[in-house]
C-alpha positions in Angstrom: 26.6 -9.8 0.6 24.7 -12.4 -1.4 26.9 -12.0 -4.5 30.1 -12.2 -2.4 28.8 -15.3 -0.5 27.9 -16.9 -3.9 31.5 -16.4 -4.9 32.7 -18.1 -1.7 30.4 -21.0 -2.4 31.9 -21.2 -5.9 35.5 -21.3 -4.5 36.4 -17.6 -4.7 38.0 -15.9 -1.7 37.5 -12.5 -3.2 35.3 -11.1 -6.0 35.3 -8.1 -8.2 31.7 -6.7 -7.8 30.6 -3.6 -9.5 34.2 -2.4 -9.8 35.1 -3.0 -6.2 37.0 -5.9 -4.7 35.0 -7.7 -2.0 36.6 -10.1 0.4 36.0 -11.6 3.8 36.8 -8.3 5.6 34.4 -6.3 3.5 31.7 -8.9 4.0 32.3 -8.9 7.8 32.0 -5.1 7.9 28.7 -5.1 6.0 27.2 -7.8 8.2 28.3 -6.1 11.4 27.0 -2.7 10.2 23.5 -4.2 9.6 23.7 -6.1 12.9 24.5 -2.9 14.7 21.5 -1.2 13.1 19.3 -4.0 14.3 20.7 -3.8 17.8 20.5 0.0 18.2 17.7 1.1 15.8 15.3 1.7 18.7 17.7 4.1 20.4 19.4 5.7 17.4 17.0 6.9 14.7 17.7 5.6 11.2 15.6 7.4 8.6 14.4 6.4 5.2 14.5 8.7 2.2 11.3 10.4 3.3 12.6 11.1 6.8 10.6 8.4 8.5 12.2 6.3 11.1 13.0 2.7 10.1 13.4 -0.1 12.7 15.9 -2.7 11.5 14.0 -5.8 12.6 14.7 -9.4 11.5 11.6 -9.1 9.3 13.0 -6.0 7.5 16.3 -7.8 7.0 14.4 -10.7 5.4 12.5 -8.4 3.2 15.7 -6.7 2.0 17.4 -10.0 1.3 14.4 -11.2 -0.6 14.4 -8.0 -2.8 18.2 -8.3 -3.4 17.9 -12.0 -4.4 15.1 -11.2 -6.8 17.3 -8.5 -8.5 20.2 -10.9 -8.7 18.1 -13.8 -10.2 16.5 -11.3 -12.7 20.0 -10.6 -14.2 21.7 -14.1 -14.4 24.5 -12.9 -16.8 25.9 -10.5 -14.2 27.4 -13.2 -11.9 28.3 -16.8 -12.4 26.3 -19.3 -10.4 23.1 -21.1 -10.3 19.8 -20.0 -8.7 20.4 -22.7 -6.1 23.8 -21.3 -5.1 22.4 -17.7 -4.9 19.6 -18.9 -2.7 22.0 -20.7 -0.4 24.3 -17.6 -0.4 21.3 -15.5 0.6 20.3 -18.0 3.3 23.8 -18.0 4.8 24.2 -14.2 4.6 20.9 -13.5 6.2 21.5 -16.0 9.0 24.9 -14.4 9.8 23.4 -10.9 9.9 20.4 -11.9 12.1 22.6 -14.0 14.4 25.3 -11.3 14.5 28.0 -13.8 13.5 31.4 -12.2 13.2 33.4 -15.2 11.9 31.7 -17.1 9.0 33.9 -20.2 9.3 
């Protein structure tokens, strides 16, 4: 989501990321899937690789976005953009997930 949103901030409506075309619809699906996990994780068990239940809290979402941004910034040649636009893309993406925003515009 961060890499797609970075593309949007740099004027792209769609981006080829890791061999897959990502656009607004893909971004919306990802955001809503995570928002649904947040909403229902107390009732529907989501397990980690060890089989332990994971509650999808806003704190967990922040941690995941932090980790993803760190990976992106560690490999600057992968995507065009500045650290500032990636940080802004991360901020926007996380806010949309946590606030369960369907339409980013």
